[in-house]
Backbone as JSON Lines, residues from 0, in Angstrom:
{"i":0,"aa":"M","n":[-140.59,-100.89,74.28],"ca":[-139.68,-101.38,74.3],"c":[-138.06,-101.06,73.22]}
{"i":1,"aa":"G","n":[-138.99,-100.98,72.17],"ca":[-138.0,-101.31,71.18],"c":[-138.46,-100.99,69.89]}
{"i":2,"aa":"Q","n":[-138.02,-101.13,68.81],"ca":[-138.56,-101.3,67.62],"c":[-139.91,-102.24,67.33]}
{"i":3,"aa":"G","n":[-141.16,-101.2,67.17],"ca":[-142.11,-102.15,67.13],"c":[-142.98,-103.02,68.18]}
{"i":4,"aa":"I","n":[-142.35,-102.68,69.38],"ca":[-142.73,-103.32,70.49],"c":[-143.32,-102.28,71.23]}
{"i":5,"aa":"E","n":[-144.73,-102.23,71.55],"ca":[-145.05,-101.37,72.3],"c":[-146.24,-101.98,73.64]}
{"i":6,"aa":"L","n":[-145.67,-101.38,74.84],"ca":[-146.24,-101.87,76.08],"c":[-147.28,-101.4,76.64]}
{"i":7,"aa":"T","n":[-148.64,-101.24,77.2],"ca":[-149.45,-101.19,77.83],"c":[-148.97,-100.66,79.33]}
{"i":8,"aa":"D","n":[-149.67,-99.2,79.66],"ca":[-149.15,-99.39,81.41],"c":[-149.24,-100.46,82.35]}
{"i":9,"aa":"Q","n":[-150.12,-101.48,81.81],"ca":[-150.03,-102.59,82.76],"c":[-149.29,-103.71,82.65]}
{"i":10,"aa":"Q","n":[-148.92,-103.38,81.55],"ca":[-148.0,-104.53,80.88],"c":[-146.57,-103.74,81.7]}
{"i":11,"aa":"W","n":[-146.14,-102.99,81.36],"ca":[-144.89,-102.09,82.12],"c":[-144.93,-102.14,83.98]}
{"i":12,"aa":"T","n":[-146.59,-102.2,84.31],"ca":[-146.16,-102.47,85.71],"c":[-146.29,-104.14,86.11]}
{"i":13,"aa":"M","n":[-146.65,-105.09,85.24],"ca":[-145.93,-106.34,85.24],"c":[-144.7,-106.95,85.11]}
{"i":14,"aa":"A","n":[-144.23,-105.69,84.04],"ca":[-142.77,-106.1,83.86],"c":[-141.83,-105.66,85.2]}
{"i":15,"aa":"L","n":[-142.54,-104.71,85.79],"ca":[-141.07,-104.04,86.76],"c":[-141.44,-105.08,88.18]}
{"i":16,"aa":"A","n":[-142.72,-105.32,88.15],"ca":[-143.46,-106.4,89.3],"c":[-142.75,-107.78,89.38]}
{"i":17,"aa":"Q","n":[-142.22,-107.48,88.22],"ca":[-141.35,-109.31,88.12],"c":[-139.9,-109.44,88.69]}
{"i":18,"aa":"V","n":[-139.39,-108.09,88.68],"ca":[-138.07,-107.7,88.89],"c":[-138.26,-108.25,90.86]}
{"i":19,"aa":"R","n":[-139.24,-108.01,91.25],"ca":[-139.18,-108.51,92.67],"c":[-139.32,-110.04,92.83]}
{"i":20,"aa":"H","n":[-139.81,-110.59,91.95],"ca":[-140.81,-111.89,91.85],"c":[-140.05,-112.8,90.83]}
{"i":21,"aa":"V","n":[-139.23,-112.32,90.3],"ca":[-138.65,-113.48,89.48],"c":[-138.26,-114.56,90.16]}
{"i":22,"aa":"S","n":[-137.03,-114.14,91.21],"ca":[-136.14,-115.31,92.21],"c":[-136.29,-114.76,93.42]}
{"i":23,"aa":"R","n":[-136.06,-115.27,94.48],"ca":[-135.17,-114.82,95.51],"c":[-133.77,-114.16,95.46]}
{"i":24,"aa":"N","n":[-132.94,-114.6,94.34],"ca":[-131.6,-113.76,93.81],"c":[-131.19,-112.89,93.38]}
{"i":25,"aa":"A","n":[-130.6,-112.37,94.08],"ca":[-130.53,-111.13,93.8],"c":[-130.14,-110.56,92.23]}
{"i":26,"aa":"R","n":[-128.74,-111.9,91.68],"ca":[-128.21,-112.06,90.46],"c":[-129.44,-111.62,89.38]}
{"i":27,"aa":"L","n":[-130.53,-112.7,90.09],"ca":[-131.46,-113.15,88.69],"c":[-132.28,-111.74,88.86]}
{"i":28,"aa":"K","n":[-132.48,-111.31,89.79],"ca":[-133.34,-109.87,90.08],"c":[-132.9,-108.8,89.18]}
{"i":29,"aa":"C","n":[-131.53,-108.31,89.4],"ca":[-131.01,-107.73,88.84],"c":[-130.88,-107.98,87.32]}
{"i":30,"aa":"T","n":[-130.87,-109.11,86.59],"ca":[-130.61,-109.33,85.38],"c":[-132.27,-108.96,84.71]}
{"i":31,"aa":"H","n":[-133.13,-109.46,85.25],"ca":[-134.15,-109.17,84.92],"c":[-134.1,-107.4,84.66]}
{"i":32,"aa":"F","n":[-134.38,-106.78,86.07],"ca":[-133.84,-105.25,85.85],"c":[-133.35,-104.6,84.72]}
{"i":33,"aa":"N","n":[-132.25,-105.21,84.38],"ca":[-131.34,-104.82,83.24],"c":[-132.11,-105.07,81.84]}
{"i":34,"aa":"Y","n":[-132.97,-105.9,81.71],"ca":[-133.52,-106.4,80.41],"c":[-135.06,-105.34,80.34]}
{"i":35,"aa":"V","n":[-135.68,-104.96,81.55],"ca":[-136.97,-104.3,81.57],"c":[-136.36,-102.53,81.15]}
{"i":36,"aa":"H","n":[-134.98,-102.09,81.71],"ca":[-134.56,-100.97,81.37],"c":[-133.45,-101.01,80.3]}
{"i":37,"aa":"Q","n":[-132.78,-102.43,79.94],"ca":[-132.27,-102.19,78.9],"c":[-130.78,-101.52,79.04]}
{"i":38,"aa":"T","n":[-130.41,-101.8,80.23],"ca":[-129.18,-101.08,80.38],"c":[-127.98,-101.74,79.81]}
{"i":39,"aa":"Y","n":[-128.07,-103.38,78.75],"ca":[-126.81,-103.46,78.77],"c":[-126.6,-102.96,77.46]}
{"i":40,"aa":"L","n":[-124.78,-102.8,77.46],"ca":[-125.07,-101.72,76.56],"c":[-124.74,-102.62,74.3]}
{"i":41,"aa":"S","n":[-125.52,-102.32,74.2],"ca":[-125.58,-102.89,72.57],"c":[-124.73,-102.17,71.58]}
{"i":42,"aa":"P","n":[-123.97,-103.27,70.67],"ca":[-123.22,-102.72,69.86],"c":[-123.94,-101.55,69.06]}
{"i":43,"aa":"H","n":[-125.22,-101.04,69.02],"ca":[-125.5,-99.74,68.58],"c":[-125.23,-98.7,69.43]}
{"i":44,"aa":"R","n":[-125.6,-99.15,70.39],"ca":[-125.07,-97.62,71.83],"c":[-123.86,-97.54,71.87]}
{"i":45,"aa":"L","n":[-123.22,-98.49,71.94],"ca":[-121.52,-98.67,71.81],"c":[-120.94,-97.51,70.75]}
{"i":46,"aa":"H","n":[-121.37,-97.6,69.6],"ca":[-121.26,-97.08,68.58],"c":[-121.55,-95.59,68.4]}
{"i":47,"aa":"H","n":[-122.55,-95.15,69.26],"ca":[-122.84,-94.19,69.07],"c":[-122.03,-93.26,70.35]}
{"i":48,"aa":"M","n":[-121.78,-94.02,71.36],"ca":[-120.59,-93.6,72.73],"c":[-119.37,-92.98,71.75]}
{"i":49,"aa":"F","n":[-118.82,-94.18,71.16],"ca":[-117.74,-94.51,70.38],"c":[-117.77,-94.75,69.05]}
{"i":50,"aa":"T","n":[-117.49,-93.66,68.15],"ca":[-116.92,-94.25,66.82],"c":[-116.86,-95.11,66.52]}
{"i":51,"aa":"E","n":[-115.37,-95.84,66.75],"ca":[-114.56,-96.23,66.44],"c":[-115.05,-98.0,66.84]}
{"i":52,"aa":"A","n":[-116.72,-98.02,67.75],"ca":[-116.58,-99.43,68.26],"c":[-117.75,-99.42,66.77]}
{"i":53,"aa":"T","n":[-117.66,-100.73,66.65],"ca":[-118.67,-101.65,65.47],"c":[-120.19,-101.62,66.2]}
{"i":54,"aa":"P","n":[-121.16,-101.41,65.18],"ca":[-122.7,-101.35,65.56],"c":[-123.2,-102.68,64.87]}
{"i":55,"aa":"R","n":[-122.27,-103.59,64.42],"ca":[-122.77,-104.78,63.91],"c":[-122.87,-106.33,64.94]}
{"i":56,"aa":"C","n":[-123.64,-107.05,64.83],"ca":[-124.09,-108.09,65.68],"c":[-122.9,-109.04,65.48]}
{"i":57,"aa":"P","n":[-122.21,-109.56,66.87],"ca":[-121.1,-110.03,66.62],"c":[-121.66,-111.95,66.21]}
{"i":58,"aa":"R","n":[-123.09,-112.06,66.36],"ca":[-123.05,-113.28,66.22],"c":[-123.68,-113.47,64.81]}
{"i":59,"aa":"C","n":[-124.41,-112.38,63.87],"ca":[-125.48,-112.68,62.38],"c":[-124.54,-111.82,61.74]}
{"i":60,"aa":"G","n":[-123.79,-110.6,62.2],"ca":[-123.24,-109.23,61.38],"c":[-124.28,-108.4,60.77]}
{"i":61,"aa":"H","n":[-125.64,-108.91,61.52],"ca":[-126.46,-107.51,61.21],"c":[-125.81,-106.1,61.49]}
{"i":62,"aa":"D","n":[-126.02,-104.95,60.9],"ca":[-125.7,-104.06,60.44],"c":[-125.89,-102.57,61.72]}
{"i":63,"aa":"D","n":[-127.17,-103.29,62.35],"ca":[-127.48,-102.1,63.5],"c":[-128.19,-102.93,64.72]}
{"i":64,"aa":"A","n":[-127.28,-103.81,65.68],"ca":[-127.08,-104.53,66.7],"c":[-127.49,-103.44,68.0]}
{"i":65,"aa":"T","n":[-129.16,-103.39,67.78],"ca":[-129.85,-102.37,69.15],"c":[-129.46,-103.34,70.12]}
{"i":66,"aa":"F","n":[-130.28,-103.48,71.62],"ca":[-131.23,-104.17,72.45],"c":[-131.54,-105.31,71.88]}
{"i":67,"aa":"L","n":[-132.84,-104.75,71.49],"ca":[-133.65,-105.71,71.24],"c":[-133.21,-106.94,70.37]}
{"i":68,"aa":"H","n":[-132.14,-106.61,68.96],"ca":[-131.97,-107.05,68.23],"c":[-130.98,-108.18,68.75]}
{"i":69,"aa":"M","n":[-130.28,-107.97,69.95],"ca":[-129.08,-108.58,70.76],"c":[-129.91,-109.55,71.5]}
{"i":70,"aa":"T","n":[-131.23,-108.96,71.87],"ca":[-131.74,-110.38,73.11],"c":[-133.12,-111.34,72.27]}
{"i":71,"aa":"W","n":[-133.16,-110.86,70.94],"ca":[-134.3,-111.2,70.76],"c":[-134.57,-111.3,68.92]}
{"i":72,"aa":"E","n":[-134.18,-110.1,68.38],"ca":[-134.38,-110.3,66.95],"c":[-133.18,-111.21,66.02]}
{"i":73,"aa":"C","n":[-132.02,-111.18,66.47],"ca":[-130.8,-111.35,66.0],"c":[-131.46,-113.16,65.39]}
{"i":74,"aa":"P","n":[-131.41,-113.7,64.53],"ca":[-131.37,-115.25,64.19],"c":[-130.82,-116.31,64.93]}
{"i":75,"aa":"E","n":[-129.9,-116.21,65.09],"ca":[-128.81,-117.28,66.61],"c":[-129.34,-117.16,67.59]}
{"i":76,"aa":"I","n":[-130.03,-115.61,68.25],"ca":[-130.66,-116.25,69.64],"c":[-132.08,-116.48,69.7]}
{"i":77,"aa":"H","n":[-132.86,-115.97,68.28],"ca":[-134.5,-116.16,68.53],"c":[-134.43,-117.71,67.92]}
{"i":78,"aa":"S","n":[-133.28,-118.45,67.16],"ca":[-133.82,-119.86,67.2],"c":[-133.67,-120.68,68.55]}
{"i":79,"aa":"T","n":[-132.67,-119.93,69.21],"ca":[-132.25,-120.65,70.58],"c":[-133.52,-120.17,71.27]}
{"i":80,"aa":"W","n":[-133.81,-118.98,71.66],"ca":[-135.54,-118.93,71.99],"c":[-136.37,-119.91,72.14]}
{"i":81,"aa":"R","n":[-136.23,-120.11,70.8],"ca":[-137.43,-121.05,70.09],"c":[-136.99,-122.43,70.96]}
{"i":82,"aa":"H","n":[-136.05,-122.66,70.85],"ca":[-136.08,-124.27,71.57],"c":[-135.65,-124.22,73.27]}
{"i":83,"aa":"I","n":[-135.87,-123.02,73.8],"ca":[-136.11,-123.04,74.96],"c":[-137.49,-123.29,75.52]}
{"i":84,"aa":"M","n":[-138.26,-122.03,74.53],"ca":[-139.76,-122.48,74.89],"c":[-140.14,-123.69,74.52]}
{"i":85,"aa":"Q","n":[-139.66,-124.62,73.68],"ca":[-140.25,-125.64,73.67],"c":[-139.94,-125.94,74.96]}
{"i":86,"aa":"H","n":[-138.46,-126.04,75.13],"ca":[-138.37,-127.18,76.73],"c":[-139.3,-126.78,77.4]}
{"i":87,"aa":"V","n":[-139.34,-125.53,77.86],"ca":[-140.47,-124.83,78.55],"c":[-142.05,-126.03,78.73]}
{"i":88,"aa":"S","n":[-142.03,-125.3,77.73],"ca":[-143.48,-125.81,77.39],"c":[-143.76,-127.48,77.61]}
{"i":89,"aa":"D","n":[-142.86,-128.41,77.07],"ca":[-142.79,-129.22,77.45],"c":[-142.68,-129.72,78.98]}
{"i":90,"aa":"I","n":[-141.86,-128.63,79.63],"ca":[-141.56,-129.47,80.9],"c":[-143.0,-128.98,81.73]}
{"i":91,"aa":"I","n":[-143.53,-127.83,81.45],"ca":[-144.81,-128.12,82.32],"c":[-146.46,-128.24,81.4]}
{"i":92,"aa":"D","n":[-146.06,-128.75,80.52],"ca":[-147.11,-129.61,79.64],"c":[-148.03,-128.56,78.9]}
{"i":93,"aa":"V","n":[-147.53,-127.17,78.62],"ca":[-148.76,-125.95,77.9],"c":[-147.59,-125.75,76.87]}
{"i":94,"aa":"S","n":[-148.29,-125.35,75.71],"ca":[-147.78,-124.5,74.93],"c":[-147.96,-123.32,75.14]}
{"i":95,"aa":"L","n":[-146.49,-122.78,75.22],"ca":[-146.14,-121.41,75.88],"c":[-146.19,-120.59,74.11]}
{"i":96,"aa":"T","n":[-146.47,-119.32,74.08],"ca":[-145.94,-118.8,72.86],"c":[-144.93,-117.89,72.44]}
{"i":97,"aa":"L","n":[-143.92,-117.94,71.64],"ca":[-142.75,-117.3,71.42],"c":[-143.11,-116.2,71.37]}
{"i":98,"aa":"D","n":[-142.75,-115.18,72.55],"ca":[-143.21,-113.9,72.79],"c":[-142.19,-112.81,73.28]}
{"i":99,"aa":"P","n":[-141.77,-111.68,72.67],"ca":[-140.7,-110.94,73.2],"c":[-141.1,-110.35,75.01]}
{"i":100,"aa":"L","n":[-142.41,-110.29,74.84],"ca":[-142.88,-109.6,76.34],"c":[-142.91,-110.49,77.14]}
{"i":101,"aa":"L","n":[-143.14,-112.13,77.03],"ca":[-142.93,-113.31,77.91],"c":[-141.15,-113.47,78.18]}
{"i":102,"aa":"C","n":[-140.96,-113.29,76.85],"ca":[-139.23,-113.91,77.07],"c":[-138.17,-112.95,77.62]}
{"i":103,"aa":"L","n":[-138.64,-111.75,77.45],"ca":[-138.1,-110.74,77.67],"c":[-138.3,-109.88,78.98]}
{"i":104,"aa":"L","n":[-139.64,-109.73,79.06],"ca":[-140.05,-109.36,80.3],"c":[-140.72,-109.73,81.39]}
{"i":105,"aa":"G","n":[-141.22,-111.03,80.9],"ca":[-141.94,-111.65,81.61],"c":[-143.4,-111.35,81.72]}
{"i":106,"aa":"V","n":[-143.82,-110.59,81.15],"ca":[-145.13,-110.14,80.97],"c":[-145.68,-111.51,80.2]}
{"i":107,"aa":"T","n":[-146.83,-112.34,80.57],"ca":[-147.91,-112.9,79.97],"c":[-149.5,-112.52,80.05]}
{"i":108,"aa":"K","n":[-149.35,-112.9,78.82],"ca":[-151.31,-112.87,78.24],"c":[-152.21,-114.27,79.06]}
{"i":109,"aa":"Q","n":[-151.14,-114.88,79.32],"ca":[-151.75,-116.48,79.39],"c":[-151.23,-117.31,80.78]}
{"i":110,"aa":"N","n":[-152.24,-117.49,81.27],"ca":[-152.2,-117.93,82.69],"c":[-152.83,-119.54,82.86]}
{"i":111,"aa":"K","n":[-152.28,-120.56,82.58],"ca":[-153.01,-121.94,82.14],"c":[-152.84,-122.4,83.0]}
{"i":112,"aa":"R","n":[-151.77,-122.2,83.87],"ca":[-151.2,-122.96,84.88],"c":[-151.2,-121.9,86.57]}
{"i":113,"aa":"S","n":[-150.69,-123.2,87.14],"ca":[-150.77,-122.03,88.89],"c":[-149.62,-121.36,88.56]}
{"i":114,"aa":"K","n":[-149.47,-120.44,89.47],"ca":[-148.64,-119.76,89.96],"c":[-147.12,-120.17,90.16]}
{"i":115,"aa":"Y","n":[-147.09,-121.93,90.81],"ca":[-145.65,-122.27,90.62],"c":[-145.63,-122.13,89.15]}
{"i":116,"aa":"Y","n":[-145.86,-123.06,88.25],"ca":[-145.55,-123.13,87.04],"c":[-145.35,-121.98,86.5]}
{"i":117,"aa":"M","n":[-145.96,-120.67,86.32],"ca":[-145.35,-119.36,85.85],"c":[-144.01,-119.07,86.49]}
{"i":118,"aa":"K","n":[-143.72,-119.36,87.63],"ca":[-142.7,-118.74,88.94],"c":[-141.65,-119.58,87.97]}
{"i":119,"aa":"F","n":[-141.93,-120.94,87.66],"ca":[-140.97,-122.27,86.85],"c":[-140.53,-121.3,85.54]}
{"i":120,"aa":"V","n":[-141.75,-120.9,84.98],"ca":[-141.15,-120.09,83.47],"c":[-140.59,-119.16,83.54]}
{"i":121,"aa":"D","n":[-140.97,-118.1,84.62],"ca":[-139.93,-116.68,84.76],"c":[-138.26,-117.06,85.29]}
{"i":122,"aa":"L","n":[-138.15,-117.85,85.92],"ca":[-137.01,-118.4,86.43],"c":[-136.49,-119.16,85.19]}
{"i":123,"aa":"A","n":[-136.6,-119.71,84.77],"ca":[-136.37,-120.54,83.24],"c":[-135.39,-119.37,82.54]}
{"i":124,"aa":"L","n":[-136.81,-118.38,81.88],"ca":[-136.7,-117.66,81.29],"c":[-135.41,-116.62,81.29]}
{"i":125,"aa":"T","n":[-135.8,-116.38,82.81],"ca":[-134.59,-115.36,83.51],"c":[-133.25,-115.9,83.39]}
{"i":126,"aa":"L","n":[-133.02,-117.29,83.53],"ca":[-131.62,-117.95,83.51],"c":[-131.14,-117.69,82.01]}
{"i":127,"aa":"F","n":[-132.13,-118.15,80.81],"ca":[-131.37,-117.81,79.74],"c":[-130.89,-116.04,79.52]}
{"i":128,"aa":"K","n":[-131.79,-115.34,80.18],"ca":[-131.51,-113.79,79.37],"c":[-130.24,-113.64,80.21]}
{"i":129,"aa":"C","n":[-130.0,-114.11,81.58],"ca":[-128.69,-114.52,81.96],"c":[-127.3,-114.96,81.34]}
{"i":130,"aa":"M","n":[-127.9,-115.91,80.64],"ca":[-126.38,-116.76,79.72],"c":[-126.51,-115.51,78.59]}
{"i":131,"aa":"I","n":[-127.57,-115.09,77.99],"ca":[-127.43,-114.21,76.9],"c":[-126.21,-112.77,77.31]}
{"i":132,"aa":"A","n":[-126.71,-112.39,78.64],"ca":[-125.97,-111.13,79.25],"c":[-124.35,-111.54,79.15]}
{"i":133,"aa":"M","n":[-124.46,-112.99,79.66],"ca":[-122.61,-113.5,79.97],"c":[-121.89,-113.53,78.64]}
{"i":134,"aa":"A","n":[-122.89,-113.61,77.56],"ca":[-121.93,-114.25,76.23],"c":[-122.72,-112.96,75.59]}
{"i":135,"aa":"W","n":[-122.45,-111.97,76.13],"ca":[-123.18,-110.91,75.36],"c":[-121.78,-110.49,73.98]}
{"i":136,"aa":"K","n":[-121.24,-110.63,74.15],"ca":[-120.22,-110.29,72.8],"c":[-119.37,-111.69,71.76]}
{"i":137,"aa":"A","n":[-120.23,-112.68,71.99],"ca":[-120.29,-113.77,72.24],"c":[-120.57,-114.13,70.42]}
{"i":138,"aa":"T","n":[-119.52,-115.18,69.39],"ca":[-120.42,-115.2,68.06],"c":[-121.39,-116.25,67.58]}
{"i":139,"aa":"R","n":[-121.47,-117.04,69.27],"ca":[-122.56,-118.01,68.79],"c":[-123.18,-117.49,70.26]}
{"i":140,"aa":"P","n":[-124.99,-118.28,70.14],"ca":[-125.87,-118.28,71.36],"c":[-125.36,-118.94,72.49]}
{"i":141,"aa":"P","n":[-125.87,-118.8,73.43],"ca":[-125.74,-119.94,74.8],"c":[-126.27,-120.79,74.4]}
{"i":142,"aa":"D","n":[-125.58,-121.98,75.16],"ca":[-125.94,-123.77,74.54],"c":[-127.1,-124.2,75.08]}
{"i":143,"aa":"V","n":[-128.24,-124.35,74.21],"ca":[-129.67,-125.03,74.91],"c":[-128.77,-126.13,75.77]}
{"i":144,"aa":"Q","n":[-128.14,-127.07,75.74],"ca":[-127.92,-127.95,76.87],"c":[-127.47,-127.43,78.08]}
{"i":145,"aa":"A","n":[-126.55,-126.33,78.03],"ca":[-125.95,-125.71,79.36],"c":[-127.01,-125.08,80.07]}
{"i":146,"aa":"W","n":[-128.02,-124.47,79.07],"ca":[-129.24,-123.72,80.12],"c":[-130.02,-124.94,80.76]}
{"i":147,"aa":"L","n":[-130.32,-125.97,79.81],"ca":[-130.72,-127.03,80.98],"c":[-130.2,-127.57,82.38]}
{"i":148,"aa":"R","n":[-128.93,-127.53,82.17],"ca":[-127.91,-127.99,83.37],"c":[-128.15,-126.76,84.12]}
{"i":149,"aa":"V","n":[-128.33,-125.68,83.87],"ca":[-128.55,-124.36,85.14],"c":[-129.73,-124.45,85.34]}
{"i":150,"aa":"V","n":[-130.88,-124.43,84.95],"ca":[-132.46,-124.35,85.03],"c":[-132.46,-125.48,85.75]}
{"i":151,"aa":"L","n":[-131.65,-126.61,85.75],"ca":[-131.49,-128.01,87.17],"c":[-131.14,-127.02,88.26]}
{"i":152,"aa":"R","n":[-130.12,-127.39,88.0],"ca":[-129.3,-126.53,89.41],"c":[-130.62,-125.57,90.27]}
{"i":153,"aa":"W","n":[-130.82,-124.29,89.21],"ca":[-131.22,-123.39,90.09],"c":[-132.8,-123.89,90.77]}
{"i":154,"aa":"T","n":[-133.17,-124.52,89.82],"ca":[-134.53,-125.0,90.21],"c":[-134.65,-126.0,91.4]}
{"i":155,"aa":"T","n":[-133.49,-126.82,91.38],"ca":[-133.29,-127.21,92.93],"c":[-133.29,-126.34,94.05]}
{"i":156,"aa":"A","n":[-132.1,-125.4,93.8],"ca":[-131.95,-124.48,94.79],"c":[-133.29,-123.59,95.44]}
{"i":157,"aa":"E","n":[-134.01,-123.22,94.42],"ca":[-135.26,-122.17,94.34],"c":[-135.81,-123.59,95.19]}
{"i":158,"aa":"V","n":[-136.72,-124.83,94.99],"ca":[-137.67,-125.31,95.81],"c":[-137.13,-125.77,97.22]}
{"i":159,"aa":"N","n":[-135.5,-125.57,96.98],"ca":[-135.31,-126.09,98.72],"c":[-135.23,-124.65,99.49]}
{"i":160,"aa":"A","n":[-135.11,-123.65,98.74],"ca":[-135.7,-122.25,99.68],"c":[-137.08,-122.56,99.95]}
{"i":161,"aa":"L","n":[-137.98,-122.91,99.6],"ca":[-139.74,-122.56,99.5],"c":[-139.27,-123.69,100.47]}
{"i":162,"aa":"D","n":[-138.76,-124.44,100.51],"ca":[-139.27,-125.72,101.68],"c":[-139.05,-125.32,102.77]}
{"i":163,"aa":"Q","n":[-137.97,-124.33,102.99],"ca":[-136.76,-124.08,104.27],"c":[-137.91,-122.89,104.85]}
{"i":164,"aa":"D","n":[-138.68,-122.25,103.9],"ca":[-139.55,-120.81,104.07],"c":[-140.84,-121.37,104.64]}
{"i":165,"aa":"R","n":[-141.46,-122.92,104.05],"ca":[-142.32,-123.26,104.6],"c":[-142.18,-124.21,105.72]}
{"i":166,"aa":"Q","n":[-141.61,-124.62,106.07],"ca":[-140.68,-125.45,107.5],"c":[-140.88,-123.92,108.71]}
{"i":167,"aa":"A","n":[-139.92,-122.9,108.3],"ca":[-139.96,-122.07,108.85],"c":[-141.35,-121.39,109.56]}
{"i":168,"aa":"Q","n":[-142.4,-121.02,108.41],"ca":[-143.88,-120.63,108.62],"c":[-143.82,-121.83,109.85]}
{"i":169,"aa":"D","n":[-144.56,-123.01,109.47],"ca":[-144.81,-124.04,110.06],"c":[-144.36,-124.12,111.26]}
{"i":170,"aa":"G","n":[-142.85,-123.8,111.68],"ca":[-142.83,-123.73,112.9],"c":[-143.54,-122.36,113.73]}
{"i":171,"aa":"D","n":[-143.09,-121.14,113.21],"ca":[-143.9,-120.27,113.86],"c":[-145.21,-120.5,114.18]}
{"i":172,"aa":"G","n":[-145.94,-121.39,113.62],"ca":[-147.4,-121.27,113.63],"c":[-147.43,-122.26,114.92]}
{"i":173,"aa":"G","n":[-146.67,-123.27,114.93],"ca":[-147.45,-124.48,115.98],"c":[-146.69,-124.59,116.88]}
């Protein structure tokens, strides 16, 4: 995936499968796809394309802001990921490891809860990835309180969609 993060074939398969399963929403699927394939143009890549573009991180000023730096290694982003993971852990009452495979690609080694808990984890983390992408050039990381509001809104929408699916299935079978 980048500097120092190697994935097995099984982990790549899991990351790619998450594109279909992260949400019913096409925008969230697209965001996960973009993370898996690193399609967002980091300052590092832009600098290689256009030498007048700065390769520096807009948040911390790091000299070589790669995709991994912009989404994980930047101290500003990493600190926010720590808060996000603490909130998610508190909500599902399971201690989750702060891991780039889980946060960025949806690949987990720990399946301590039901698939519904993990679906929530995937949704919550993907929503934060969306916020990072929307604030790609911002000098500050996305706000944790804003993320909590977005998670509440999206979780409600996903649960309503699941209820509609269940009702439709019950209607077809009865």
